[in-house]
N, C-alpha and C positions, 0 to 999 in steps of 0.2 A: 460500622460493619466489621464483623470479625474477619481477620485475614485468613484466606483459604490456604490449605496445605496441599502438598503433592498427593497425600493419601486421599484427601477429599476429592480432588480432581480425578484420581484413579477410580474412586467409587462411583462418581457421577457418570463416567464413561464406560465402566465395567471392564477396566484393564488393570494390569499390575502396576504397583508403585514404581518399580524399576523401569517400566516402559515410559511412564510420565517423566521420570528423571532423565532418561536418555533423550527424550524428545526436547525437553527444556534446555538441555546442555548441547544440543546439536549433534548427538552421536548417532552412529549408524544402528541399524536393526529395528527401525520404526518406519512403517510405510508413509509415503508422502501425505496420503489422505488423513491417516490417524494423527500424524505429527501436526497437521494444520488444525485438526479438531482440538488437540491438546493446547496448542498455542492460542487459539481463539478463545477457548474457555478460560485459560489462565489470565488472558488480558481482560475479559469481561468481568471476571471475579476479583480482579486486582491482586493477582498472585505476585508475591515478592519472595525471592530466595531467602532463607534464614542463614545469615552469615555465621552464626554461632554453630549451627548444626553442621554446616560445611566444614568450618575450621576444626571442630572437634573430631570430625571424621578423619581428617588428614593430620591432626595434631599440630596445626599451625594456626593459632588463633588470631595472629596479627594484632594482639593487644599487649600493652605493658601496664604494670601496676605502679601507682605512685602513693606513697605513704607520707603524710605531712603531720606535724604536731598540732596545727590549728589552721584549717583552711580559711577561716574567717579573718585571719591576720593578714594584712595587705602584703607584707613582705613575702610570705609563702605563696599567696595568691598570684603575685606577679611572676614568681619563678615557675609555678605550675602552668601558668598561661603560656610561657615560652616553651616549656617541655612539650605541652600538648601541640603547639604550633609546629615544632620541629618534627614531632612524631607523625603528624598528619601528612607532612611532605613525603614521608617514606611509606605511607599507607598503613600506619598503625593507629589504633584507637587507644585511649587511656582510660583506665579505671582508677578513680581517685578515692582514697580512703583517708580518714582522719583518726589519728591515734589519741587525740586529746592530751598529748604530751605525757602519756602513761605507758609504762613498759608492758603491762599485761594486755592492754588494748592494742598496742603495737604488734605483739605476737599474734593476737587474734586477726588483725588486719592481714598479716603475712599469710596465715593459714588460709584465709578467705581467698586471697589472690592466687595462691598455689592451687587451690581447689578449682579456681576458675580458669586454670591452664594458661595464665599469662606467660608470655615468652621471656619477660625480664622485669626487674623491679628497681625503681628509683626511690630512695628513702632518705628522709631527714630523721635521725634517731630522736627519741624522746629525751627529756631532761632526766628521766629516771633510769635510763638504760645504762647499765654498767657491764652486763653480760651480753656479749654479741654472738653467742653460740647460734642463735636462731638465724642470724644473717650469714654466718660462715657456713652453715648447713646448706644454704642455697647453692654454693659453688659445688658442693658434693653431689647435688642432684641436678647439676648442669643448668641452673637458672641464673643468668647474668644479673648482677646487682651493682648499683652505684649509690654512694652516699652523696648528699648535697647539703650545703650550709654548715652542718656539724660533722666533723671528721671524728675518727677514732683510730687508736693504734692497732689496727688490724689489717690483714692483707686483702683489702677490698678497695677498688678504685673510688676516688672521691673528687668533688669540686667544692672548694671553699674560697673565701676571700683571704687576703693577707692579714690575718687576725692580729698577729704580734706587731707588724709594721704599722698598721693603721692605729692601733692603740698607742704606740710609741709616738707617732706624729701628733695625735690629739693631745697627749700629755705635754709634749714639748711646746705646743701652741699655747696651752694654758699657762705654762711656766713663763713663756715669753710675754704673756699678757700681764704678768706680775703675780700670778698665783703662787702661794707658798705651801698651802695645805690642800692637796688635791685628793679627793675621795674617789674610790673605785666602786661602782655599783654593778655587780655582775651576777651571773647565774651560778649554779652549783659547781663546786670545784671538781666534781667527777666528770664534767664535760670538758673535752679537749679545747673547745672553743673558748671557754672561760679561762683555762690555764694559759692559753696562748695570748689572749688579750691582756691578762694580768701580767704576764711576762713582759710584754711591750711597755706597759705602764711602769713597772718596776725599773726596767732598763733606762727609761727616760729620766726617772728620778735620780738614778745613779749618775747618769751622764751630766746632769745639771747640779750634782752635789746636794740634793735635797734628801732629808731623812725618809726612810720607809716606815710609816707609822701604821702599826697593825690595826688600830682602832678606826682608821679611815678606809679600810678594805671590808666590803660587805659582799659576800658571795652566798646567795640563797636561791631557793626555788623561784623561778621567774613567774610572778604574777603581780597584778596591780597592788593588791593589799600588802604583800610582803615587801614590795618596793617602797610603798608608802611608809611602812613601819621602819624599814632600814634607813630611809632618808631622814625621817624624824629623829631617829637615834643619833644619826650623824650631826644633825643641826643642834641637838641638845648637849653635845659634848662641851666640856669647859672651854676647849679651843676648837670650834666648829670649822669645817672646811670652807675655803673661799672659792672652791671650784669642784665640780663633779663630772666624772665620765660615766655615763649610763650606757651599758652595753646591749640594751634591747629596747625596742620601741615602747613596750609597756612600762619599763623602768624610767624612761624619759617622762612619760605622763605622770608617774608616781612622784618623781623628783620635783616636777613643776608644782604639783598640788601641795606637796609638803613645804616647799620654799615659800609659796604664797601664803600658806596657813600660818607661818611664823612672821608674817609681815615683812618679809625680805624681798628684795628686788633682783631680777636677772637682767643684766650681768653685774649691776653695781655692787651687790652684796655677794652673790654667788654666780660664778660663770658656769655654763653647762654645755657639754657636748654629748650628743647621743648617736647611737647606731639606728638609723631610721631612713624612711623614704623622703625624697625631696619634696613631694607634694604635701606630705604631712608637716614638714618643717615650715612650708610656706603659709599654712593656715593657722599656725600657732602664733601667739603673741607673748614675747617677741619671737621672731622667726629664729628657729633653732640652728645653731652650727651643728653639723652632723657628718658622720662618716657615710658617704654615698656608696652603697653596695650595688654593684651592677647585676641586678636580678636577671635581666634579659640574657646576659652572657653566661651567667651561672646555669640558668635553665637550658640554654642551647648546648653548652659543653657537657652537661650531665646527660642529656639525651645522646649526644654524639659518642660519649664513652660507652653508653649502653649499646648503641647501634653497632659500634665496632665489635663488641663482644658477641652480639647476635650474629655477626658475620665471621666469627671464628677467632677474633683477637683474644688471646689469653693473658696479655700483659696487664699487670696492676699499675694504674697510673694515678698520681695525685696532682690534680690541676689547681693552680692558684690563680684566682681572678683578682685583679688589682682594684682595691677600693681607694677612694680618695677623700680627703677632708674638704668640706665646703664650709667656708666661714660666713655666718650670718650675723644676727644681732644678739645672740645669747653669750657671747664671749667678749671680754674686754680687749681693746686694741693692743696690738703688740707694742711693747715699750722699746724704743730704739736705744741702741748702745748697750 
């Protein structure tokens, strides 16, 4: 049955819409008898107030927008789930949009959310995004914004993991397990996340007095096919890597497929550490050693940063959520001494 509106109630009773509105909101100016008629009819017809109409009238929608590169990817889904849970506690609804990791789509999502009068936006920028003017404009029109997972060198609050430190720890662990030629499989160099993780990787090589070999560093657009091609190129080198750090879950899957296609074993021939979720690691064979990213904390802190802005905080804050290395079966045991 179609939901009845205030205007339809007014038409059925032969009164003004404003009279119906006042009666439903418990305001004065309506007789007791007419108020009871309105309330009775509203109940019989299943009337429910339209929250969007009310919120737009007062310009407080109690909604926030979320833009993610790929909502089907479990890493982002876990973060969004936590943002939504925190928002609900404060009486906010979330409108979730997917940029498909593309800059133009990201801008379209942003315009959509602005037109829907969201009060704030939480966004993980796409791989293609190098111009952040569209995000910086939000501050000029007084719409709070927070970046998550992928940071940028701009004056916008953000929540990310300790990208450089986590990559440094992963590289050190591979070296301590006897690896000499460690490859880095990452996203585009234009992404700050990639440059930070690559920085940690290079620092660990220097600390352990291992050479930095350009051919072992692959930084490309993150998708399964590109990761597969890059890993095969690495394995076809005259001196192939004996270990790989894959900085994205898709790249982990690509690396495994490429290694197995060459008849190699993990970790006997090639050790592997990836950035991924623990449950994904557990269903792989062998179980992957991985950087555990605290998606729950990242999501919660992203919303809290936005909520503070919604309540008048103008400070730009960059929050680091600590990730940790979990050792499973895809890395060789650490060599003592």
